[in-house]
C-alpha positions as a printed Julia matrix, in Angstrom:
388×3 Matrix{Float64}:
 -44.72   19.7    -3.48
 -43.84   16.25   -4.86
 -44.69   15.12   -8.33
 -47.12   12.26   -8.6
 -45.46    9.09   -9.88
 -46.56    8.24  -13.42
 -48.28    4.85  -13.56
 -49.67    2.6   -16.26
 -52.08   -0.2   -15.34
 -51.4     0.69  -11.71
 -47.64    0.07  -11.94
 -45.05    2.86  -11.63
 -43.56    3.76  -15.0
 -40.0     3.28  -13.72
 -40.81   -0.32  -12.72
 -42.36   -1.0   -16.11
 -39.31    0.33  -17.94
 -36.94   -1.69  -15.77
 -38.89   -4.92  -16.29
 -39.48   -4.55  -20.04
 -43.21   -3.95  -19.72
 -43.68   -0.29  -20.56
 -44.89   -0.59  -24.16
 -47.44   -3.3   -23.46
 -48.85   -1.35  -20.52
 -49.07    1.9   -22.48
 -50.65    0.26  -25.5
 -53.32   -1.49  -23.45
 -54.05    1.7   -21.56
 -54.26    3.93  -24.66
 -57.08    1.97  -26.3
 -60.03    4.2   -25.3
 -58.25    7.24  -26.73
 -57.14    5.38  -29.85
 -60.68    4.14  -30.49
 -61.92    7.72  -30.38
 -59.17    8.85  -32.74
 -59.89    6.0   -35.13
 -63.55    7.0   -35.22
 -62.71   10.63  -35.95
 -60.17    9.72  -38.62
 -62.44    7.39  -40.53
 -65.54    9.53  -40.08
 -63.82   12.11  -42.25
 -63.47    9.42  -44.95
 -66.98    7.99  -44.67
 -68.11    8.85  -48.21
 -64.94    7.46  -49.82
 -65.11    4.28  -47.77
 -68.77    3.67  -48.58
 -68.2     4.28  -52.28
 -65.36    1.75  -52.28
 -67.02   -1.09  -50.38
 -70.61   -0.68  -51.67
 -70.23   -2.45  -55.06
 -69.23   -5.68  -53.29
 -71.03   -5.29  -49.96
 -74.35   -4.67  -51.71
 -74.0    -7.52  -54.22
 -75.66  -10.82  -53.14
 -73.49  -12.71  -55.63
 -70.26  -11.3   -54.2
 -68.05  -12.26  -51.29
 -66.08  -10.42  -48.63
 -63.13  -12.24  -47.06
 -61.69  -10.87  -43.81
 -58.09  -12.03  -43.56
 -54.95  -11.77  -41.49
 -52.59  -13.98  -39.51
 -52.69  -14.71  -35.79
 -54.36  -11.9   -33.85
 -55.22  -10.16  -37.13
 -57.2   -13.2   -38.26
 -59.28  -13.1   -35.07
 -60.52   -9.64  -36.01
 -62.32  -11.31  -38.9
 -63.6   -14.12  -36.71
 -65.18  -11.6   -34.33
 -66.82   -9.61  -37.12
 -67.77  -12.11  -39.84
 -70.96  -13.54  -38.27
 -72.39  -10.05  -37.72
 -71.38   -8.58  -41.08
 -72.68  -11.64  -42.9
 -76.11  -10.9   -41.41
 -75.95   -7.18  -42.18
 -74.58   -7.14  -45.73
 -75.94   -8.53  -48.98
 -72.6   -10.14  -49.84
 -71.41  -13.32  -48.2
 -68.83  -12.58  -45.48
 -66.21  -15.08  -44.31
 -63.19  -14.94  -42.05
 -60.29  -16.85  -43.62
 -56.77  -16.54  -42.19
 -54.03  -15.62  -44.63
 -52.25  -18.76  -43.45
 -55.12  -20.8   -44.95
 -55.5   -18.68  -48.08
 -51.84  -18.98  -48.97
 -51.48  -22.7   -48.3
 -54.74  -23.76  -50.04
 -55.96  -20.86  -52.24
 -58.2   -22.95  -54.47
 -60.38  -23.84  -51.48
 -61.11  -20.2   -50.71
 -60.8   -18.11  -53.88
 -63.45  -18.48  -56.59
 -62.24  -16.94  -59.87
 -65.8   -16.16  -60.98
 -67.11  -14.62  -57.73
 -66.6   -10.87  -57.18
 -64.39  -10.45  -54.11
 -63.45   -7.8   -51.6
 -60.37   -8.96  -49.7
 -60.05   -7.12  -46.38
 -56.46   -7.49  -45.18
 -55.5    -6.7   -41.57
 -51.9    -5.94  -40.71
 -50.36   -4.21  -37.7
 -47.05   -3.9   -39.56
 -48.34   -4.77  -43.02
 -45.19   -6.79  -43.58
 -46.28  -10.38  -42.9
 -45.31  -12.59  -45.86
 -48.67  -14.36  -45.89
 -50.57  -11.06  -46.06
 -48.6    -9.94  -49.09
 -48.98  -13.33  -50.76
 -52.76  -13.38  -50.12
 -53.19  -10.11  -52.01
 -51.08  -11.37  -54.89
 -53.02  -14.65  -55.06
 -56.37  -12.88  -55.11
 -55.1   -10.61  -57.88
 -53.95  -13.55  -59.97
 -56.85  -15.94  -59.36
 -60.0   -13.76  -59.08
 -61.3   -11.85  -62.11
 -63.2    -9.15  -60.18
 -61.32   -8.28  -56.98
 -60.71   -5.22  -54.88
 -58.69   -4.81  -51.69
 -59.38   -2.96  -48.47
 -56.19   -2.76  -46.39
 -56.62   -1.99  -42.68
 -53.23   -1.27  -41.17
 -51.37    0.64  -38.47
 -48.1     1.16  -40.35
 -47.72    3.82  -43.03
 -44.47    2.16  -44.18
 -45.87   -1.38  -44.44
 -45.37   -3.33  -47.66
 -49.07   -4.24  -47.7
 -49.82   -0.64  -48.67
 -47.83   -0.91  -51.9
 -48.63   -4.4   -53.22
 -49.77   -3.96  -56.84
 -53.55   -4.3   -57.11
 -56.18   -3.25  -59.64
 -58.48   -1.59  -57.09
 -57.42   -0.92  -53.53
 -58.0     1.4   -50.6
 -56.02    1.69  -47.37
 -57.42    2.61  -43.98
 -54.32    3.84  -42.17
 -54.98    4.06  -38.43
 -53.36    6.47  -35.94
 -49.6     5.99  -35.7
 -49.77    5.05  -32.0
 -51.78    1.94  -32.85
 -48.68    0.48  -34.52
 -47.87   -1.36  -31.29
 -44.19   -1.49  -30.35
 -44.77   -4.41  -28.0
 -44.48   -8.01  -29.17
 -48.19   -8.7   -28.63
 -50.93   -6.87  -30.5
 -53.3    -4.91  -28.24
 -54.39   -1.46  -29.45
 -53.74   -2.54  -33.04
 -56.26   -5.35  -32.62
 -58.94   -3.2   -31.03
 -58.6    -0.32  -33.5
 -58.45   -2.46  -36.66
 -61.55   -4.25  -35.36
 -63.33   -0.93  -34.83
 -62.19    0.49  -38.18
 -63.63   -2.48  -40.04
 -66.95   -2.35  -38.24
 -67.16    1.35  -39.07
 -66.24    0.74  -42.73
 -69.15   -1.63  -43.26
 -71.68   -0.18  -40.82
 -71.05    3.47  -41.64
 -69.59    6.08  -39.32
 -73.02    7.54  -38.63
 -74.21    4.23  -37.2
 -71.41    4.39  -34.62
 -71.5     8.11  -33.78
 -73.63    7.51  -30.68
 -71.86    4.28  -29.7
 -68.17    5.15  -29.77
 -68.44    7.22  -26.57
 -69.97    4.42  -24.45
 -67.58    1.85  -25.97
 -64.51    3.94  -25.19
 -65.78    4.86  -21.71
 -66.58    1.25  -20.79
 -63.13    0.17  -21.98
 -61.5     2.93  -19.94
 -63.45    1.97  -16.83
 -62.48   -1.69  -17.23
 -58.82   -0.69  -17.46
 -59.03    1.57  -14.41
 -61.39   -0.44  -12.21
 -60.39   -4.07  -12.91
 -56.62   -3.78  -13.11
 -55.99   -4.52   -9.43
 -58.34   -7.51   -9.27
 -56.79   -8.92  -12.45
 -53.32   -8.37  -11.01
 -54.31  -10.3    -7.88
 -55.86  -13.05  -10.0
 -52.63  -13.47  -11.97
 -50.67  -14.01   -8.76
 -52.52  -17.26   -8.05
 -50.26  -19.14  -10.45
 -52.84  -20.96  -12.58
 -51.05  -23.25  -15.01
 -54.05  -23.58  -17.33
 -56.59  -21.01  -18.47
 -59.8   -21.58  -20.44
 -61.56  -18.78  -22.35
 -65.14  -19.35  -23.46
 -67.49  -17.22  -25.54
 -70.62  -17.68  -27.64
 -71.39  -16.07  -30.98
 -69.11  -13.09  -31.66
 -67.16  -13.92  -28.52
 -65.74  -17.15  -29.97
 -63.21  -15.1   -31.9
 -62.54  -13.09  -28.75
 -61.9   -16.29  -26.78
 -59.3   -17.31  -29.37
 -57.61  -13.92  -29.16
 -57.61  -14.06  -25.35
 -55.99  -17.5   -25.4
 -53.34  -16.37  -27.88
 -52.56  -13.22  -25.88
 -51.96  -15.23  -22.72
 -49.87  -17.8   -24.56
 -47.74  -15.09  -26.16
 -47.16  -13.01  -23.05
 -46.38  -16.01  -20.82
 -44.13  -17.51  -23.52
 -46.18  -20.7   -23.47
 -45.73  -21.27  -19.75
 -49.5   -21.25  -19.22
 -51.5   -23.76  -21.26
 -54.62  -22.28  -22.86
 -57.86  -23.55  -24.3
 -60.75  -21.75  -26.03
 -64.24  -22.8   -27.07
 -67.9   -21.85  -26.92
 -69.79  -22.64  -23.69
 -71.94  -25.24  -25.46
 -68.99  -26.71  -27.35
 -66.86  -26.98  -24.23
 -68.9   -29.9   -22.88
 -68.07  -32.01  -25.93
 -64.62  -33.14  -24.81
 -62.59  -29.98  -24.15
 -64.02  -29.82  -20.62
 -61.48  -32.51  -19.68
 -58.83  -29.78  -19.9
 -59.88  -28.5   -16.47
 -57.74  -29.33  -13.42
 -57.59  -27.96   -9.9
 -55.05  -25.37  -11.16
 -57.24  -24.09  -14.01
 -58.81  -20.67  -14.36
 -61.96  -20.49  -16.5
 -63.05  -17.12  -17.88
 -66.4   -16.81  -19.67
 -67.37  -13.79  -21.79
 -71.12  -13.55  -21.17
 -73.47  -12.43  -23.95
 -76.08   -9.7   -23.56
 -78.4   -11.57  -25.91
 -81.19  -13.08  -23.75
 -81.09  -16.51  -25.4
 -77.33  -16.84  -25.69
 -76.88  -15.6   -22.14
 -78.95  -18.5   -20.78
 -76.56  -20.99  -22.36
 -73.58  -19.09  -20.92
 -75.13  -19.16  -17.44
 -75.97  -22.87  -17.69
 -72.34  -23.73  -18.35
 -71.11  -21.42  -15.61
 -73.41  -23.07  -13.06
 -72.38  -26.53  -14.23
 -68.69  -25.71  -13.82
 -69.27  -24.3   -10.35
 -71.21  -27.4    -9.35
 -68.47  -29.65  -10.73
 -66.0   -27.99   -8.37
 -63.03  -29.04  -10.52
 -61.65  -25.65  -11.61
 -59.56  -23.47   -9.31
 -61.48  -20.28  -10.23
 -64.36  -19.42  -12.56
 -64.68  -15.79  -13.66
 -67.61  -14.43  -15.61
 -67.09  -11.24  -17.54
 -70.54   -9.7   -18.02
 -72.35   -6.44  -18.69
 -75.7    -7.33  -17.09
 -76.11   -7.85  -13.37
 -77.93  -10.97  -12.29
 -79.43  -11.69   -8.92
 -78.14  -13.14   -6.79
 -74.79  -11.83   -8.06
 -72.59  -14.75   -9.01
 -69.21  -15.0    -7.3
 -66.13  -13.87   -9.23
 -68.01  -11.6   -11.63
 -66.31   -8.74  -13.46
 -69.26   -6.49  -14.29
 -68.53   -4.09  -17.16
 -70.19   -0.79  -16.22
 -72.63    1.12  -18.39
 -73.13   -1.57  -21.05
 -76.14   -3.55  -19.81
 -78.19   -2.57  -22.89
 -75.34   -2.81  -25.4
 -75.26   -5.24  -28.3
 -72.61   -7.96  -28.11
 -70.47   -6.32  -30.81
 -69.99   -3.26  -28.58
 -68.82   -5.45  -25.69
 -65.82   -6.75  -27.63
 -63.63   -3.78  -26.64
 -64.13   -3.75  -22.85
 -64.05   -7.55  -22.82
 -60.76   -7.82  -24.71
 -59.21   -5.3   -22.3
 -59.91   -7.78  -19.47
 -58.05  -10.53  -21.31
 -55.14   -8.25  -22.18
 -54.67   -6.99  -18.64
 -54.79  -10.5   -17.21
 -52.2   -11.71  -19.74
 -49.97   -8.73  -18.97
 -50.05   -9.47  -15.24
 -49.6   -13.2   -15.73
 -46.46  -12.46  -17.73
 -45.08  -10.24  -14.98
 -45.99  -12.79  -12.3
 -43.75  -15.28  -14.11
 -40.86  -12.81  -14.15
 -41.09  -12.28  -17.91
 -40.88   -9.06  -19.91
 -44.27   -8.53  -21.6
 -42.72   -6.32  -24.29
 -40.48   -9.19  -25.37
 -41.42  -12.4   -23.55
 -39.77  -14.89  -25.94
 -36.06  -14.63  -25.21
 -35.27  -17.71  -27.3
 -36.14  -15.82  -30.49
 -38.33  -18.66  -31.79
 -41.22  -16.25  -32.47
 -41.0   -12.66  -33.64
 -43.07   -9.5   -33.71
 -43.26   -9.82  -37.52
 -43.25  -13.48  -38.48
 -40.03  -14.83  -39.99
 -39.06  -18.01  -41.78
 -42.07  -18.18  -44.12
 -41.33  -19.38  -47.67
 -43.99  -18.51  -50.22
 -44.3   -21.16  -52.91
 -45.59  -20.55  -56.41
 -48.92  -22.01  -57.52
 -48.51  -25.23  -59.49
 -49.95  -24.71  -63.0
């Protein structure tokens, strides 16, 4: 009896190891399991979390700032519009790169603040500086750190009131690009402000849909990546605007900039960015389940197909429409889900495509930038003191 060859994302493990792709593949594939573990871990802390965030979240005069750099900042961009509607406090997504370079535009000394800091490693210079700036400039401030690294410096930055949500160790991605760290920090933050009980019945369908996307779409996404598109556009409305940015970054990172990327909302795309499209461009649209928003997504999709300028147009959707549009990736079991719950299966599509595009170019997804001009933890940042 022969042993079955171990595979990840449909590729034999030995091939992944040899080509420098094993960590990226594993970390994409582990997301359904890591989401479940994150839910269980934080559910056990639900009372402590609620007690910590409630004084700010329930205060209409207060503000919550979701912050991080790069992929970590897009977590906030995905969540801020929804949390701002749900919570009494104002909620904004502000990258640490903006906070550090122009703190007086974003930090009000008199407004109570909860700074939510995302960090895979917790060692980014801007993340540490953002905490220190908030401590020095804001009179009433507390810090919620969401991180994947128990040894990260972000966990030990001096602060008056702070709490750390430390996610399962496996979410501290070894690969260059953030995958399971993004999805689990996103989920942890939604749980922290929505309450674990609100997600008890949703985590199962979210994890299952993400698992099915990984298992059922990997071959079609592998074939798509072999077409050699030199430009890719990601479009999403509402919560999916942040997702479109993350998808564009993931492809840029894993292809080492060899594929040009663009992101926008479907309505915004008509206002100039549409000129980005050539006959070698792939367009991928993350379609909303909201009835109104979905109509705008479909309008743009039909317009692009009628234009006939793009090489391929893919719609990633959870609701079937008749007649079924060509090149549709239909996420199973989520036709009645809210858009927030679609973020996880949708981002898996973008990650798998980026992984395969990297391999199609002969790159190593675990470390695609051989020049050393970008790093897993950013380097070369000088933090300057505030001018009195």
